[in-house]
C-alpha positions, 0 to 999 in steps of 0.5 A: 500500500502507498499513502499520498496526497490526492491529486486535484483531479482525484478529490472526487474519490474521497467523496466516493469513499465516504459515501461507500463507508457510511452508506450514503447516496452518491452520484459520480457525475455530479461529484466530478462536476462539483469537484471541478467547481470546488477546485476552481473556487479554492484556487481563487481563494488564497486562504483555502487549504483543503488537503486529502490523503489517501492510501492506495493499493500498489497500482496507485489507482485503487483507493482504500481510505482517506483523511481530509484536513482543512486549514482554519485559523483559531485563537488561543491564549491571545494568539492566532494559530493554524488549526487543521480541521480533520474530517472525512475519515473513512475506509472502504469496508474490505480494507478496514483493520489494515492500517489504512487510516493510521497511514492516512492520519500519519501523513496528514499530521506530518503535513500539518506539522511541516506547514506550521500548524499548531492544532488539529481538531476533529469531532470523533465517533470514538475517543478511544480510537483517536487516542491512538493518534494522539488526539485528546478532548480539547475541553471538558464537557459539562452537563447540567440539569435544571428543573423548570421550577427553579427558573423565575419567569420574566417579562421579556416585553412585546406582544403577540397577535393572531391574524 
């Protein structure tokens, strides 16, 4: 297997992989047209940076899995830093549990590091899974339960009319 950055004309393969992996709808012709439009729009924007890494079989055409990263700016501790938004993490069913995503994620994180990214962020389906790649929760989660009887009703002004 070989992991590399997808070429612009191959970006539609990432959407196809996600659709198959997550059992979504996919129209190949629409996807190719949409990819061409998105590529043209991104080329106009200097601040856009969406990179997709894929793992391929040795023929360099058959894709096994993908990881996307998009560049964002974030504020932290009074400074502005580059943040890599990780998404589109998907593997075709026949290649699961074979190190495909590990290879894609490693390539993506190395790319972010080489391009001076400070943070990488994703909303995981499983923290246990993503801890293998060094991801940890960025903020604690708090849940509050407040009974309605504890809230004092307030007059917020205004009026309602039925027409």
